[in-house]
VEXDOLUM-704720 format. One record per residue (C-alpha): residue number from 1; residue in three letters; x, y, z. Coordinates in nm, 3 decimals, always signed. Layout:
BEGIN
<pt NUM; ala; <X; Y; Z>>
...
This chain:
BEGIN
<pt 1; met; <-2.297; +5.896; -2.246>>
<pt 2; leu; <-1.917; +5.886; -2.249>>
<pt 3; ala; <-1.917; +5.838; -1.871>>
<pt 4; met; <-2.156; +5.540; -1.907>>
<pt 5; leu; <-1.928; +5.379; -2.166>>
<pt 6; val; <-1.625; +5.427; -1.941>>
<pt 7; leu; <-1.821; +5.275; -1.651>>
<pt 8; phe; <-1.915; +4.967; -1.860>>
<pt 9; val; <-1.552; +4.925; -1.966>>
<pt 10; leu; <-1.435; +4.950; -1.606>>
<pt 11; ile; <-1.696; +4.695; -1.498>>
<pt 12; met; <-1.582; +4.454; -1.769>>
<pt 13; ile; <-1.217; +4.498; -1.673>>
<pt 14; val; <-1.289; +4.445; -1.304>>
<pt 15; phe; <-1.503; +4.139; -1.385>>
<pt 16; gln; <-1.228; +3.991; -1.602>>
<pt 17; ile; <-0.968; +4.054; -1.331>>
<pt 18; ser; <-1.199; +3.900; -1.071>>
<pt 19; met; <-1.262; +3.591; -1.288>>
<pt 20; thr; <-0.892; +3.547; -1.362>>
<pt 21; ala; <-0.797; +3.594; -0.998>>
<pt 22; gly; <-1.070; +3.350; -0.891>>
<pt 23; thr; <-0.955; +3.089; -1.140>>
<pt 24; asp; <-0.594; +3.129; -1.033>>
<pt 25; arg; <-0.701; +3.097; -0.670>>
<pt 26; arg; <-0.894; +2.776; -0.739>>
<pt 27; val; <-0.606; +2.630; -0.941>>
<pt 28; ala; <-0.360; +2.718; -0.665>>
<pt 29; ser; <-0.598; +2.572; -0.408>>
<pt 30; asn; <-0.630; +2.249; -0.606>>
<pt 31; asp; <-0.251; +2.227; -0.642>>
<pt 32; leu; <-0.219; +2.280; -0.268>>
<pt 33; tyr; <-0.468; +2.006; -0.184>>
<pt 34; leu; <-0.320; +1.769; -0.444>>
<pt 35; thr; <+0.013; +1.818; -0.268>>
<pt 36; lys; <-0.156; +1.744; +0.065>>
<pt 37; ile; <-0.318; +1.435; -0.090>>
<pt 38; asp; <+0.020; +1.317; -0.222>>
<pt 39; arg; <+0.180; +1.362; +0.118>>
<pt 40; ala; <-0.107; +1.179; +0.288>>
<pt 41; ile; <-0.080; +0.895; +0.036>>
<pt 42; glu; <+0.294; +0.872; +0.094>>
<pt 43; ser; <+0.243; +0.857; +0.470>>
<pt 44; ala; <-0.017; +0.583; +0.434>>
<pt 45; met; <+0.207; +0.394; +0.194>>
<pt 46; leu; <+0.495; +0.393; +0.443>>
<pt 47; lys; <+0.256; +0.252; +0.703>>
<pt 48; val; <+0.153; -0.026; +0.463>>
<pt 49; phe; <+0.522; -0.104; +0.405>>
<pt 50; glu; <+0.566; -0.156; +0.778>>
<pt 51; asp; <+0.250; -0.366; +0.799>>
<pt 52; leu; <+0.373; -0.594; +0.521>>
<pt 53; lys; <+0.708; -0.644; +0.694>>
<pt 54; glu; <+0.547; -0.702; +1.033>>
<pt 55; asp; <+0.304; -0.951; +0.882>>
<pt 56; ala; <+0.591; -1.151; +0.732>>
<pt 57; ala; <+0.792; -1.133; +1.054>>
<pt 58; ala; <+0.493; -1.251; +1.257>>
<pt 59; gly; <+0.443; -1.544; +1.021>>
<pt 60; ala; <+0.810; -1.636; +1.039>>
<pt 61; glu; <+0.802; -1.616; +1.419>>
<pt 62; ala; <+0.500; -1.844; +1.433>>
<pt 63; asp; <+0.672; -2.084; +1.195>>
<pt 64; ala; <+0.987; -2.084; +1.406>>
<pt 65; ser; <+0.791; -2.153; +1.726>>
<pt 66; ala; <+0.619; -2.446; +1.554>>
<pt 67; ser; <+0.948; -2.588; +1.427>>
<pt 68; ser; <+1.095; -2.876; +1.627>>
<pt 69; gly; <+1.455; -2.759; +1.613>>
<pt 70; gly; <+1.676; -2.922; +1.350>>
<pt 71; gly; <+1.632; -2.902; +0.977>>
<pt 72; leu; <+1.488; -2.633; +0.757>>
<pt 73; pro; <+1.145; -2.487; +0.839>>
<pt 74; gly; <+0.875; -2.630; +0.620>>
<pt 75; val; <+1.089; -2.919; +0.495>>
<pt 76; gly; <+0.988; -3.278; +0.555>>
<pt 77; gly; <+1.220; -3.559; +0.651>>
<pt 78; ala; <+1.393; -3.800; +0.419>>
<pt 79; ser; <+1.066; -3.969; +0.344>>
<pt 80; gly; <+0.926; -3.647; +0.205>>
<pt 81; asp; <+0.629; -3.657; +0.441>>
<pt 82; ala; <+0.552; -3.293; +0.513>>
<pt 83; gly; <+0.266; -3.391; +0.735>>
<pt 84; ala; <+0.476; -3.580; +0.990>>
<pt 85; gly; <+0.537; -3.307; +1.242>>
<pt 86; ala; <+0.669; -3.054; +0.992>>
<pt 87; pro; <+0.538; -2.700; +1.031>>
<pt 88; ala; <+0.315; -2.566; +0.761>>
<pt 89; gly; <+0.536; -2.266; +0.700>>
<pt 90; ala; <+0.440; -1.903; +0.646>>
<pt 91; thr; <+0.116; -1.833; +0.465>>
<pt 92; asp; <-0.042; -1.525; +0.311>>
<pt 93; ser; <-0.414; -1.472; +0.270>>
<pt 94; lys; <-0.682; -1.208; +0.276>>
<pt 95; glu; <-0.720; -1.278; +0.648>>
<pt 96; asp; <-0.385; -1.106; +0.705>>
<pt 97; ser; <-0.369; -0.743; +0.808>>
<pt 98; trp; <-0.290; -0.635; +0.451>>
<pt 99; gly; <-0.569; -0.846; +0.297>>
<pt 100; arg; <-0.866; -0.623; +0.384>>
<pt 101; ala; <-0.939; -0.280; +0.240>>
<pt 102; gln; <-0.893; -0.003; +0.495>>
<pt 103; gln; <-0.999; +0.356; +0.546>>
<pt 104; thr; <-0.814; +0.622; +0.736>>
<pt 105; glu; <-0.767; +0.999; +0.746>>
<pt 106; ile; <-0.450; +1.208; +0.752>>
<pt 107; asn; <-0.458; +1.587; +0.783>>
<pt 108; gly; <-0.815; +1.613; +0.657>>
<pt 109; ile; <-0.753; +1.380; +0.360>>
<pt 110; ser; <-0.962; +1.064; +0.362>>
<pt 111; leu; <-0.776; +0.761; +0.232>>
<pt 112; arg; <-0.880; +0.419; +0.110>>
<pt 113; ile; <-0.612; +0.149; +0.099>>
<pt 114; leu; <-0.640; -0.171; -0.104>>
<pt 115; val; <-0.358; -0.426; -0.136>>
<pt 116; gln; <-0.345; -0.699; -0.400>>
<pt 117; asp; <-0.077; -0.965; -0.395>>
<pt 118; glu; <+0.066; -1.016; -0.742>>
<pt 119; asp; <+0.113; -1.383; -0.657>>
<pt 120; ser; <-0.264; -1.421; -0.687>>
<pt 121; lys; <-0.227; -1.352; -1.060>>
<pt 122; leu; <-0.093; -1.540; -1.361>>
<pt 123; asn; <+0.244; -1.425; -1.492>>
<pt 124; val; <+0.231; -1.371; -1.870>>
<pt 125; leu; <+0.611; -1.397; -1.889>>
<pt 126; thr; <+0.578; -1.773; -1.851>>
<pt 127; met; <+0.489; -1.783; -2.221>>
<pt 128; leu; <+0.858; -1.720; -2.286>>
<pt 129; thr; <+0.984; -2.049; -2.142>>
<pt 130; glu; <+1.220; -2.230; -2.378>>
<pt 131; asp; <+1.034; -2.560; -2.344>>
<pt 132; asp; <+0.783; -2.559; -2.632>>
<pt 133; asp; <+0.528; -2.777; -2.451>>
<pt 134; glu; <+0.541; -2.567; -2.135>>
<pt 135; ala; <+0.526; -2.246; -2.340>>
<pt 136; glu; <+0.210; -2.369; -2.515>>
<pt 137; lys; <+0.051; -2.460; -2.181>>
<pt 138; ala; <+0.137; -2.114; -2.047>>
<pt 139; phe; <-0.012; -1.954; -2.359>>
<pt 140; gln; <-0.337; -2.148; -2.312>>
<pt 141; arg; <-0.352; -2.040; -1.948>>
<pt 142; val; <-0.329; -1.674; -2.049>>
<pt 143; val; <-0.606; -1.726; -2.305>>
<pt 144; arg; <-0.831; -1.886; -2.043>>
<pt 145; val; <-0.771; -1.607; -1.791>>
<pt 146; leu; <-0.865; -1.339; -2.045>>
<pt 147; asp; <-1.169; -1.540; -2.148>>
<pt 148; leu; <-1.292; -1.587; -1.789>>
<pt 149; cys; <-1.197; -1.263; -1.612>>
<pt 150; arg; <-1.504; -1.063; -1.727>>
<pt 151; glu; <-1.739; -1.350; -1.801>>
<pt 152; thr; <-2.033; -1.230; -1.590>>
<pt 153; thr; <-2.034; -0.873; -1.723>>
<pt 154; glu; <-2.145; -0.693; -2.038>>
<pt 155; gln; <-1.776; -0.640; -2.118>>
<pt 156; asp; <-1.702; -1.013; -2.148>>
<pt 157; ile; <-1.396; -1.098; -2.359>>
<pt 158; asp; <-1.485; -1.380; -2.596>>
<pt 159; glu; <-1.245; -1.669; -2.652>>
<pt 160; gly; <-1.144; -1.551; -3.000>>
<pt 161; thr; <-1.051; -1.204; -2.877>>
<pt 162; ala; <-0.875; -1.354; -2.576>>
<pt 163; arg; <-0.660; -1.564; -2.810>>
<pt 164; glu; <-0.578; -1.257; -3.023>>
<pt 165; met; <-0.474; -1.071; -2.708>>
<pt 166; ala; <-0.249; -1.354; -2.591>>
<pt 167; glu; <-0.090; -1.383; -2.935>>
<pt 168; ala; <-0.026; -1.007; -2.945>>
<pt 169; met; <+0.135; -1.018; -2.600>>
<pt 170; leu; <+0.353; -1.314; -2.692>>
<pt 171; glu; <+0.472; -1.151; -3.015>>
<pt 172; phe; <+0.542; -0.826; -2.829>>
<pt 173; leu; <+0.748; -1.009; -2.565>>
<pt 174; gln; <+0.944; -1.207; -2.821>>
<pt 175; asn; <+1.029; -0.903; -3.035>>
<pt 176; arg; <+1.040; -0.630; -2.774>>
<pt 177; asp; <+1.411; -0.561; -2.819>>
<pt 178; ser; <+1.352; -0.461; -3.182>>
<pt 179; ala; <+1.011; -0.295; -3.137>>
<pt 180; thr; <+0.968; +0.064; -3.256>>
<pt 181; ile; <+0.683; +0.150; -3.020>>
<pt 182; pro; <+0.758; +0.367; -2.714>>
<pt 183; gln; <+0.893; +0.178; -2.413>>
<pt 184; pro; <+1.056; +0.276; -2.084>>
<pt 185; ser; <+1.433; +0.273; -2.050>>
<pt 186; leu; <+1.547; -0.001; -1.812>>
<pt 187; leu; <+1.881; -0.100; -1.666>>
<pt 188; thr; <+1.867; -0.429; -1.855>>
<pt 189; asp; <+1.876; -0.237; -2.183>>
<pt 190; glu; <+2.249; -0.194; -2.117>>
<pt 191; asp; <+2.302; -0.568; -2.076>>
<pt 192; glu; <+2.439; -0.691; -2.408>>
<pt 193; ser; <+2.365; -1.051; -2.313>>
<pt 194; ser; <+1.996; -0.977; -2.270>>
<pt 195; glu; <+1.763; -1.046; -2.561>>
<pt 196; gly; <+1.539; -0.760; -2.455>>
<pt 197; ala; <+1.410; -0.604; -2.136>>
<pt 198; met; <+1.085; -0.728; -1.989>>
<pt 199; pro; <+0.779; -0.501; -1.957>>
<pt 200; leu; <+0.773; -0.270; -1.659>>
<pt 201; ser; <+0.397; -0.306; -1.621>>
<pt 202; leu; <+0.105; -0.476; -1.787>>
<pt 203; arg; <-0.013; -0.144; -1.933>>
<pt 204; glu; <+0.266; -0.160; -2.189>>
<pt 205; phe; <+0.042; -0.397; -2.384>>
<pt 206; leu; <-0.210; -0.113; -2.428>>
<pt 207; val; <-0.044; -0.005; -2.754>>
<pt 208; leu; <-0.124; -0.342; -2.912>>
<pt 209; asp; <-0.433; -0.448; -3.101>>
<pt 210; pro; <-0.689; -0.561; -2.987>>
<pt 211; phe; <-0.625; -0.404; -2.644>>
<pt 212; glu; <-0.820; -0.093; -2.543>>
<pt 213; glu; <-0.798; +0.149; -2.254>>
<pt 214; lys; <-1.105; -0.011; -2.093>>
<pt 215; his; <-0.918; -0.339; -2.053>>
<pt 216; phe; <-0.681; -0.176; -1.803>>
<pt 217; arg; <-0.939; -0.001; -1.584>>
<pt 218; asp; <-1.186; -0.096; -1.312>>
<pt 219; tyr; <-1.530; +0.048; -1.373>>
<pt 220; arg; <-1.901; -0.032; -1.374>>
<pt 221; asp; <-2.085; -0.143; -1.686>>
<pt 222; ala; <-2.423; -0.011; -1.800>>
<pt 223; glu; <-2.594; -0.245; -1.551>>
<pt 224; gly; <-2.382; -0.120; -1.263>>
<pt 225; val; <-2.183; -0.444; -1.242>>
<pt 226; val; <-1.817; -0.407; -1.148>>
<pt 227; val; <-1.579; -0.477; -1.438>>
<pt 228; his; <-1.220; -0.548; -1.335>>
<pt 229; ser; <-0.900; -0.456; -1.512>>
<pt 230; ile; <-0.717; -0.750; -1.665>>
<pt 231; ala; <-0.429; -0.641; -1.441>>
<pt 232; ser; <-0.628; -0.791; -1.152>>
<pt 233; phe; <-0.570; -1.135; -1.307>>
<pt 234; leu; <-0.243; -1.106; -1.503>>
<pt 235; thr; <+0.096; -0.974; -1.398>>
<pt 236; val; <+0.454; -0.924; -1.513>>
<pt 237; ser; <+0.590; -0.851; -1.165>>
<pt 238; thr; <+0.649; -1.202; -1.033>>
<pt 239; ser; <+0.956; -1.401; -1.126>>
<pt 240; leu; <+0.995; -1.609; -1.436>>
<pt 241; thr; <+1.140; -1.955; -1.393>>
<pt 242; thr; <+1.059; -2.311; -1.488>>
<pt 243; tyr; <+1.057; -2.623; -1.281>>
<pt 244; glu; <+1.358; -2.765; -1.466>>
<pt 245; glu; <+1.550; -2.442; -1.406>>
<pt 246; phe; <+1.462; -2.468; -1.039>>
<pt 247; arg; <+1.587; -2.826; -1.025>>
<pt 248; thr; <+1.912; -2.729; -1.197>>
<pt 249; asp; <+1.975; -2.445; -0.954>>
<pt 250; leu; <+1.884; -2.672; -0.666>>
<pt 251; glu; <+2.135; -2.934; -0.777>>
<pt 252; glu; <+2.403; -2.667; -0.803>>
<pt 253; lys; <+2.320; -2.559; -0.449>>
<pt 254; ser; <+2.343; -2.917; -0.322>>
<pt 255; lys; <+2.697; -2.947; -0.460>>
<pt 256; thr; <+2.813; -2.645; -0.260>>
<pt 257; thr; <+2.610; -2.692; +0.060>>
<pt 258; gly; <+2.562; -3.067; +0.076>>
<pt 259; ala; <+2.183; -3.033; +0.096>>
<pt 260; ala; <+2.006; -3.344; -0.023>>
<pt 261; val; <+1.805; -3.312; -0.342>>
<pt 262; gly; <+1.518; -3.556; -0.332>>
<pt 263; asn; <+1.271; -3.670; -0.590>>
<pt 264; ala; <+1.029; -3.383; -0.637>>
<pt 265; asp; <+0.764; -3.622; -0.757>>
<pt 266; ser; <+0.763; -3.836; -0.443>>
<pt 267; gly; <+0.457; -3.785; -0.229>>
<pt 268; gly; <+0.336; -3.488; -0.428>>
<pt 269; thr; <+0.480; -3.190; -0.606>>
<pt 270; gly; <+0.731; -2.946; -0.466>>
<pt 271; ser; <+0.552; -2.618; -0.433>>
<pt 272; gly; <+0.475; -2.333; -0.207>>
<pt 273; gly; <+0.745; -2.070; -0.252>>
<pt 274; ser; <+0.642; -1.718; -0.321>>
<pt 275; ser; <+0.683; -1.591; -0.675>>
<pt 276; thr; <+0.885; -1.278; -0.638>>
<pt 277; gly; <+0.942; -0.979; -0.855>>
<pt 278; ser; <+1.185; -0.924; -1.131>>
<pt 279; thr; <+1.379; -0.612; -1.048>>
<pt 280; ala; <+1.171; -0.326; -1.177>>
<pt 281; gly; <+1.030; -0.554; -1.439>>
<pt 282; ser; <+1.373; -0.595; -1.588>>
<pt 283; gly; <+1.348; -0.964; -1.653>>
<pt 284; ser; <+1.612; -1.058; -1.397>>
<pt 285; thr; <+1.482; -1.326; -1.164>>
<pt 286; ala; <+1.456; -1.250; -0.795>>
<pt 287; ala; <+1.484; -1.506; -0.519>>
<pt 288; ser; <+1.251; -1.626; -0.250>>
<pt 289; gly; <+1.206; -1.927; -0.028>>
<pt 290; ala; <+1.052; -2.242; -0.168>>
<pt 291; ser; <+0.858; -2.426; +0.097>>
<pt 292; asn; <+0.762; -2.788; +0.080>>
<pt 293; ala; <+0.390; -2.768; +0.123>>
<pt 294; gly; <+0.329; -3.021; -0.149>>
<pt 295; gly; <+0.501; -3.304; +0.033>>
<pt 296; ser; <+0.826; -3.348; -0.163>>
<pt 297; asp; <+1.168; -3.354; +0.000>>
<pt 298; val; <+1.297; -3.056; -0.195>>
<pt 299; pro; <+1.478; -2.828; +0.052>>
<pt 300; ser; <+1.388; -2.464; +0.092>>
<pt 301; leu; <+1.606; -2.194; -0.053>>
<pt 302; gly; <+1.623; -1.846; +0.081>>
<pt 303; pro; <+1.726; -1.515; -0.078>>
<pt 304; gly; <+2.068; -1.541; -0.233>>
<pt 305; asp; <+2.067; -1.919; -0.255>>
<pt 306; ala; <+2.175; -2.072; -0.582>>
<pt 307; gly; <+2.296; -1.737; -0.706>>
<pt 308; gly; <+1.969; -1.561; -0.635>>
<pt 309; gly; <+1.803; -1.718; -0.936>>
<pt 310; leu; <+1.502; -1.888; -0.781>>
<pt 311; ser; <+1.148; -1.774; -0.736>>
<pt 312; asn; <+0.967; -2.093; -0.645>>
<pt 313; gly; <+0.986; -2.467; -0.677>>
<pt 314; val; <+0.721; -2.497; -0.944>>
<pt 315; ala; <+0.673; -2.432; -1.313>>
<pt 316; gly; <+0.707; -2.056; -1.281>>
<pt 317; val; <+0.334; -1.991; -1.254>>
<pt 318; ala; <+0.273; -2.049; -0.883>>
<pt 319; val; <-0.033; -1.859; -0.765>>
<pt 320; asn; <-0.147; -1.824; -0.407>>
<pt 321; val; <-0.440; -2.060; -0.356>>
<pt 322; asn; <-0.564; -1.839; -0.070>>
<pt 323; thr; <-0.595; -1.524; -0.282>>
<pt 324; ala; <-0.615; -1.625; -0.649>>
<pt 325; pro; <-0.940; -1.506; -0.814>>
<pt 326; ser; <-1.180; -1.762; -0.954>>
<pt 327; ala; <-1.075; -1.685; -1.313>>
<pt 328; val; <-0.710; -1.759; -1.233>>
<pt 329; leu; <-0.780; -2.085; -1.050>>
<pt 330; his; <-1.004; -2.208; -1.333>>
<pt 331; ala; <-0.743; -2.111; -1.593>>
<pt 332; leu; <-0.449; -2.305; -1.450>>
<pt 333; met; <-0.550; -2.625; -1.628>>
<pt 334; asp; <-0.799; -2.734; -1.891>>
<pt 335; arg; <-1.142; -2.824; -1.756>>
<pt 336; asn; <-1.097; -3.175; -1.900>>
<pt 337; glu; <-0.794; -3.221; -1.674>>
<pt 338; ile; <-0.915; -3.076; -1.344>>
<pt 339; ser; <-1.268; -3.082; -1.205>>
<pt 340; trp; <-1.430; -2.740; -1.205>>
<pt 341; pro; <-1.663; -2.838; -0.917>>
<pt 342; phe; <-1.343; -2.905; -0.722>>
<pt 343; leu; <-1.219; -2.553; -0.803>>
<pt 344; asp; <-1.555; -2.407; -0.702>>
<pt 345; glu; <-1.532; -2.591; -0.371>>
<pt 346; ile; <-1.189; -2.437; -0.311>>
<pt 347; leu; <-1.357; -2.096; -0.328>>
<pt 348; val; <-1.633; -2.211; -0.095>>
<pt 349; tyr; <-1.380; -2.359; +0.149>>
<pt 350; arg; <-1.182; -2.036; +0.185>>
<pt 351; asn; <-1.503; -1.837; +0.241>>
<pt 352; glu; <-1.636; -2.055; +0.523>>
<pt 353; glu; <-1.608; -1.927; +0.879>>
<pt 354; glu; <-1.300; -2.038; +1.068>>
<pt 355; glu; <-1.391; -2.267; +1.356>>
<pt 356; glu; <-1.295; -2.125; +1.694>>
<pt 357; asp; <-1.033; -2.310; +1.892>>
<pt 358; ala; <-1.170; -2.367; +2.241>>
<pt 359; ser; <-0.816; -2.370; +2.383>>
<pt 360; glu; <-0.741; -2.019; +2.256>>
<pt 361; glu; <-0.831; -1.699; +2.434>>
<pt 362; asp; <-1.109; -1.482; +2.298>>
<pt 363; val; <-0.979; -1.262; +2.020>>
<pt 364; asp; <-1.097; -0.915; +1.934>>
<pt 365; pro; <-1.353; -0.895; +1.652>>
<pt 366; val; <-1.235; -0.788; +1.307>>
<pt 367; tyr; <-1.401; -0.496; +1.129>>
<pt 368; asp; <-1.407; -0.400; +0.764>>
<pt 369; glu; <-1.335; -0.056; +0.620>>
<pt 370; tyr; <-1.689; +0.057; +0.695>>
<pt 371; gly; <-1.684; -0.050; +1.058>>
<pt 372; gln; <-1.889; -0.364; +1.009>>
<pt 373; glu; <-1.778; -0.682; +1.185>>
<pt 374; val; <-1.654; -0.942; +0.939>>
<pt 375; ile; <-1.637; -1.319; +0.953>>
<pt 376; val; <-1.290; -1.464; +0.999>>
<pt 377; arg; <-1.265; -1.718; +0.719>>
<pt 378; gln; <-1.056; -2.031; +0.700>>
<pt 379; ile; <-0.748; -2.049; +0.480>>
<pt 380; phe; <-0.515; -2.312; +0.342>>
<pt 381; asp; <-0.213; -2.317; +0.574>>
<pt 382; ser; <-0.045; -2.560; +0.335>>
<pt 383; leu; <-0.128; -2.731; +0.008>>
<pt 384; asp; <-0.188; -3.052; +0.204>>
<pt 385; glu; <-0.512; -2.897; +0.329>>
<pt 386; leu; <-0.653; -2.913; -0.023>>
<pt 387; lys; <-0.724; -3.276; +0.060>>
<pt 388; glu; <-1.000; -3.149; +0.290>>
<pt 389; val; <-1.195; -3.020; -0.012>>
<pt 390; asp; <-1.481; -3.261; -0.086>>
<pt 391; ser; <-1.403; -3.321; -0.455>>
<pt 392; trp; <-1.031; -3.381; -0.400>>
<pt 393; asp; <-1.054; -3.750; -0.490>>
<pt 394; ser; <-1.261; -3.681; -0.803>>
<pt 395; asn; <-0.946; -3.573; -0.990>>
<pt 396; glu; <-0.700; -3.807; -1.152>>
<pt 397; pro; <-0.384; -3.818; -0.934>>
<pt 398; gly; <-0.152; -3.720; -1.219>>
<pt 399; tyr; <-0.352; -3.411; -1.313>>
<pt 400; arg; <-0.410; -3.334; -0.947>>
<pt 401; asp; <-0.035; -3.329; -0.879>>
<pt 402; glu; <+0.022; -3.113; -1.185>>
<pt 403; phe; <-0.242; -2.871; -1.056>>
<pt 404; leu; <-0.069; -2.856; -0.717>>
<pt 405; ser; <+0.258; -2.771; -0.890>>
<pt 406; his; <+0.103; -2.440; -0.996>>
<pt 407; leu; <+0.002; -2.340; -0.642>>
<pt 408; thr; <+0.159; -2.185; -0.334>>
<pt 409; val; <+0.035; -2.045; -0.003>>
<pt 410; glu; <+0.284; -1.756; +0.010>>
<pt 411; ser; <+0.308; -1.418; -0.157>>
<pt 412; gly; <+0.610; -1.200; -0.214>>
<pt 413; val; <+0.499; -0.919; -0.447>>
<pt 414; phe; <+0.223; -0.673; -0.359>>
<pt 415; ser; <+0.047; -0.388; -0.537>>
<pt 416; ile; <-0.070; -0.114; -0.303>>
<pt 417; tyr; <-0.358; +0.106; -0.422>>
<pt 418; ile; <-0.426; +0.420; -0.221>>
<pt 419; thr; <-0.703; +0.665; -0.309>>
<pt 420; gly; <-0.683; +1.008; -0.147>>
<pt 421; arg; <-0.995; +1.224; -0.140>>
<pt 422; phe; <-1.060; +1.582; -0.037>>
<pt 423; ser; <-1.419; +1.697; -0.036>>
<pt 424; thr; <-1.486; +2.029; -0.209>>
<pt 425; arg; <-1.825; +2.054; -0.045>>
<pt 426; ala; <-1.896; +2.302; +0.231>>
<pt 427; asn; <-1.882; +2.042; +0.507>>
<pt 428; gly; <-1.529; +1.943; +0.411>>
<pt 429; ala; <-1.345; +1.615; +0.397>>
<pt 430; glu; <-1.399; +1.519; +0.758>>
<pt 431; asp; <-1.747; +1.384; +0.674>>
<pt 432; ser; <-1.614; +1.146; +0.406>>
<pt 433; tyr; <-1.410; +0.944; +0.656>>
<pt 434; gly; <-1.615; +0.675; +0.825>>
<pt 435; met; <-1.903; +0.691; +0.576>>
<pt 436; ser; <-2.107; +0.383; +0.508>>
<pt 437; arg; <-2.057; +0.211; +0.171>>
<pt 438; glu; <-2.378; +0.361; +0.033>>
<pt 439; glu; <-2.289; +0.713; +0.148>>
<pt 440; arg; <-1.938; +0.692; +0.016>>
<pt 441; glu; <-2.045; +0.560; -0.324>>
<pt 442; ala; <-2.309; +0.835; -0.350>>
<pt 443; ala; <-2.044; +1.098; -0.273>>
<pt 444; glu; <-1.806; +0.949; -0.529>>
<pt 445; glu; <-2.071; +0.947; -0.800>>
<pt 446; leu; <-2.117; +1.323; -0.758>>
<pt 447; gly; <-1.768; +1.367; -0.902>>
<pt 448; thr; <-1.712; +1.689; -0.708>>
<pt 449; asp; <-1.436; +1.568; -0.476>>
<pt 450; leu; <-1.069; +1.616; -0.549>>
<pt 451; thr; <-0.923; +1.264; -0.573>>
<pt 452; arg; <-0.602; +1.087; -0.666>>
<pt 453; thr; <-0.530; +0.713; -0.684>>
<pt 454; val; <-0.173; +0.590; -0.669>>
<pt 455; arg; <-0.038; +0.238; -0.722>>
<pt 456; cys; <+0.289; +0.110; -0.580>>
<pt 457; thr; <+0.428; -0.241; -0.643>>
<pt 458; val; <+0.683; -0.384; -0.399>>
<pt 459; trp; <+0.875; -0.708; -0.357>>
<pt 460; arg; <+0.900; -0.843; -0.003>>
<pt 461; tyr; <+1.179; -1.082; +0.088>>
<pt 462; lys; <+1.394; -1.179; +0.384>>
<pt 463; asp; <+1.746; -1.044; +0.400>>
<pt 464; gly; <+1.926; -1.208; +0.688>>
<pt 465; glu; <+1.703; -1.173; +0.993>>
<pt 466; glu; <+1.492; -0.887; +0.858>>
<pt 467; tyr; <+1.225; -0.850; +0.592>>
<pt 468; val; <+1.278; -0.573; +0.342>>
<pt 469; leu; <+1.068; -0.422; +0.064>>
<pt 470; val; <+1.208; -0.340; -0.278>>
<pt 471; pro; <+0.991; -0.106; -0.490>>
<pt 472; leu; <+0.936; -0.241; -0.840>>
<pt 473; glu; <+0.714; +0.049; -0.943>>
<pt 474; arg; <+0.718; +0.323; -0.683>>
<pt 475; trp; <+0.448; +0.570; -0.785>>
<pt 476; glu; <+0.195; +0.530; -1.066>>
<pt 477; val; <-0.103; +0.767; -1.079>>
<pt 478; leu; <-0.420; +0.592; -1.201>>
<pt 479; asp; <-0.728; +0.743; -1.357>>
<pt 480; tyr; <-0.968; +0.501; -1.188>>
<pt 481; arg; <-1.054; +0.370; -0.843>>
<pt 482; pro; <-0.978; -0.002; -0.807>>
<pt 483; phe; <-1.235; -0.251; -0.682>>
<pt 484; glu; <-1.153; -0.554; -0.472>>
<pt 485; val; <-1.188; -0.885; -0.658>>
<pt 486; leu; <-1.439; -1.093; -0.465>>
<pt 487; asp; <-1.503; -1.466; -0.488>>
<pt 488; phe; <-1.876; -1.408; -0.458>>
<pt 489; pro; <-1.949; -1.045; -0.548>>
<pt 490; asp; <-2.223; -0.867; -0.359>>
<pt 491; glu; <-2.492; -0.771; -0.609>>
<pt 492; glu; <-2.548; -0.444; -0.426>>
<pt 493; arg; <-2.187; -0.334; -0.402>>
């Protein structure tokens, strides 16, 4: 009997040791593969960095080849006519190499890469402009974005809640320097002249009522419909400036360089520069070129011009008309000021197939992340092309010009989302790469794979002859997988 008891005790001890050792082995294995995932993500991220720089360089090269020699690229003559032989300038769109989601594999880790340009979003920092009228307009734009961004889902944000959210954000921004809630330490905290550092990311608003965690995640509702994070429509990463500030800086530049400063209201509105990032969300304004796609004779400014204080030639809320989601485009102005059918036709225009140029050589087909051939869609190479939209003339010229002042065709700040996945199933991770959409979604729903999603936000600008990337937020681990914002979502996606 004693021998049996000793045997049972030994069995229990061995079982406990085996369980502990097995658990430790699995934890160590997971740590190992998480490290491999992180390394794979970092490798893919470096490749995206190079792609973003090459894309900008290719656009600049094309612009230079189209330029007729003298003058600044993208700037019209003294008459302000940008259409008279002036090149359209660089453009960014989802037809660029960075604009389509991609899949790849590195060392047995399958990776999905999605890039969003922050210039497709509305900057909430514009609510801080000193001009009361412009600040109120910016506030109303934020309210409209929040009201529209989830309109077709069960998680729709009603107008009343959207207004409460915008008011909470505005109060937080205005009193952030004296707030007692946790906040990251930024370099601008040491600047005694600063009234308070700007938010590092949009998630800082999570601590406010009526915001909830679900507002900052992409997920599917009870009906399986994709619900996007509000961060897909709002941003704090692009520069904050106003049109009057731009004009002031421009006049200062003209005094030192002799560049002519024309009437920005002649022939249209000066627009088109990329909104670029404040350094690490610090509230300092970064510089970028301001092209003249709108038809004014405002000269372009590059990085470092006018003391490095410019982001674009518009009212500080320039969004890329080629990439801005429907909710953002419809929120830029009140529906009584700009025709919503006109805005809908903008979406239709940029989703129509690009007509082939008979004079060009046959180009290789383009494939999506699942290996399916995709249609190459047309884009707006300049804001002048908005005149090709059918309902262009249905808008009152004054409101139409004001609408154009909020648009650009360039992007300077990008958020890179990379999801690394290692399959814990017997057949390994190699089967997850190259899956069809249905197969991949089925595998993801099992929840058995080891995954990690990382977000990196970078500012792209030209320094001399080269394009460089400045990380604004280098590595943020997310607890969700982002979905691409589509103009016309596929019901089966």
